[in-house]
C-alpha positions in Angstrom: -21.1 0.4 -6.2 -19.8 -3.0 -4.9 -19.2 -2.7 -1.1 -18.7 -5.3 1.6 -20.4 -4.8 4.9 -17.9 -4.7 7.7 -14.9 -4.0 5.5 -13.1 -1.0 7.0 -12.0 0.4 3.6 -15.5 0.1 1.9 -16.9 2.9 4.2 -20.5 1.5 4.1 -21.1 3.9 6.9 -18.6 6.8 6.7 -19.8 8.2 10.0 -18.2 5.2 11.7 -14.7 5.7 10.2 -12.0 8.3 10.5 -10.7 7.5 7.0 -12.6 10.6 5.5 -10.7 12.8 8.0 -7.4 11.2 7.1 -7.9 11.3 3.3 -5.2 13.2 1.5 -6.5 12.6 -2.1 -9.8 11.4 -3.5 -10.7 10.7 -7.1 -13.7 9.0 -8.7 -12.6 5.5 -7.8 -9.8 5.8 -5.3 -9.0 7.2 -1.8 -5.5 7.8 -0.4 -5.0 8.0 3.3 -2.3 7.4 6.0 -2.3 3.9 7.2 -2.8 3.1 10.9 0.6 2.0 12.1 2.9 4.6 10.5 6.2 2.8 10.3 7.6 6.2 9.0 5.8 9.5 8.6 4.4 9.8 5.1 3.2 6.2 4.8 0.0 6.1 2.7 -2.4 3.6 1.4 -4.2 3.8 -2.0 -7.4 1.9 -2.0 -10.3 1.6 -4.4 -13.7 2.8 -3.1 -15.3 -0.4 -4.3 -14.5 -3.7 -2.8 -11.8 -5.8 -4.7 -9.5 -8.4 -3.4 -6.4 -7.0 -4.9 -5.1 -4.5 -7.4 -4.7 -7.4 -9.8 -8.5 -7.9 -9.5 -9.4 -4.4 -10.6 -11.2 -3.9 -13.9 -8.9 -2.8 -16.7 -10.6 0.6 -17.0 -9.5 1.6 -13.5 -5.8 1.2 -14.1 -5.3 4.5 -15.9 -6.8 6.4 -13.0 -4.8 4.3 -10.5 -1.6 5.2 -12.4 -2.5 8.9 -12.2 -3.2 8.7 -8.5 0.0 6.8 -7.9 2.1 9.3 -9.9 0.6 12.2 -7.9 1.2 10.6 -4.6 4.7 9.5 -5.5 5.6 13.1 -6.3 4.1 14.4 -3.1 6.0 11.9 -1.0 9.3 12.6 -2.8 8.9 16.3 -2.2 8.1 16.0 1.5 10.2 12.9 2.5 12.1 10.7 0.0 11.2 8.4 -2.9 8.6 5.8 -1.8 8.6 2.1 -2.4 5.2 0.6 -3.5 4.0 -2.7 -2.1 0.9 -4.8 -2.2 0.0 -8.1 -0.6 -2.1 -9.4 -3.5 -4.5 -11.8 -2.1 -2.3 -13.2 0.6 -0.8 -11.8 3.8 -3.4 -9.1 4.0 -4.9 -8.1 7.3 -7.6 -6.1 5.6 -9.0 -8.0 2.7 -9.6 -5.0 0.4 -7.2 -4.0 -2.3 -4.6 -1.4 -1.1 -1.2 -0.3 -2.3 1.3 0.8 0.3 3.4 3.8 -0.5 6.3 4.0 2.0 9.0 6.7 2.1 12.2 4.7 2.0 15.8 6.0 2.0 17.1 5.9 -1.6 20.4 4.4 -0.6 18.5 1.3 0.7 16.6 -1.4 -1.1 14.7 -4.4 0.3 14.5 -6.2 -3.1 17.4 -8.4 -2.1 15.7 -9.4 1.1 12.4 -10.2 -0.7 14.2 -12.1 -3.4 16.1 -14.1 -0.8 12.9 -15.0 1.0 11.0 -15.6 -2.3 13.2 -16.6 -5.2 10.4 -16.8 -7.7 10.3 -13.1 -8.8 8.9 -11.8 -12.1 9.8 -8.4 -13.6 6.5 -6.8 -14.6 5.6 -3.6 -16.5 2.4 -2.1 -15.1 -0.8 -3.1 -13.4 -2.0 -5.1 -16.4 0.9 -7.4 -16.0 0.0 -7.7 -12.3 -3.5 -8.6 -13.4 -2.1 -11.4 -15.5 -0.2 -12.7 -12.5 -3.3 -12.5 -10.4 -5.4 -14.4 -13.0 -2.7 -17.1 -13.3 -1.7 -17.5 -9.7 -4.4 -15.9 -7.5 -1.8 -14.2 -5.3 1.5 -12.2 -5.3 3.6 -9.7 -3.5 4.0 -6.6 -5.6 7.1 -4.4 -5.1 8.2 -1.3 -6.9 11.2 1.0 -6.5 12.1 3.9 -8.8 9.8 2.5 -11.5 11.1 -1.1 -11.4 8.2 -3.4 -10.7 8.3 -7.0 -9.5 5.8 -9.7 -8.5 7.0 -12.3 -6.1 4.7 -15.3 -6.6 4.6 -17.0 -3.3 2.6 -17.5 -0.1 3.4 -15.0 2.6 2.6 -14.5 6.2 0.3 -11.6 7.3 2.0 -8.2 7.4 5.2 -9.7 5.8 6.0 -6.5 3.9 5.4 -4.2 6.9 7.5 -6.4 9.2 10.4 -6.4 6.7 10.2 -2.6 6.1 10.1 -1.8 9.8 13.0 -4.2 10.5 15.1 -2.7 7.6 14.4 0.8 8.9 15.5 -0.1 12.5 12.0 0.2 14.0 10.8 -3.4 14.3 8.3 -2.4 17.0 6.3 -0.5 14.4 5.9 -3.5 12.1 2.6 -4.7 13.5 0.0 -1.9 13.0 -2.2 -3.3 15.7 0.4 -3.0 18.5 2.1 0.2 17.6 2.2 3.0 20.1 -1.1 4.8 19.5 0.0 8.2 20.7 3.0 8.2 18.4 0.9 6.8 15.5 -1.7 9.6 15.9 1.1 12.3 15.8 2.6 10.8 12.7 -0.8 10.5 10.9 -1.6 14.1 11.7 1.8 15.2 10.3 1.4 13.1 7.2 -2.1 14.6 6.5 -0.8 18.1 7.1 2.1 17.7 4.7 0.5 15.6 2.0 -3.1 16.9 1.7 -3.6 19.3 -1.2 
């Protein structure tokens, strides 16, 4: 298994991480857990167990399993909260340089596509993770966004935490945009509730 020493998502020493305690779903190749910095309760990350730079860099044979994990998590979030949006900073704008999809409960009457497309006019409609792999191979970076099955890749350079900052702003809680500075006590309560509601 390809691991990177010091990467917080590789778990080279699981005893030094609380990710196993936060995990709500684990499969052969993926782990799903609440992010630190819960902008909203129910906010999860889907990360491969092995070290890859982005979802676009995963081997083709992992995409079927990733789709299954994504479908299962999507359903859980819909049942407990509301439909999630899916986002990934593919190769740029990451603060943890290990592939991870963000699943964020987001009110269905709202959509941040317009804000993303205004900030980054070069958007491509894509159909699945293999299309994302093509974008990764051609460009080496992207911002992935999915809402209700519609997927887009914005091919641009982005600032760290761009997606989080926009989501927090759109939801009226800009102080939760930066996971490093979020109120720890509030974050711990939201993480505990997310685990309680979404672990099965």
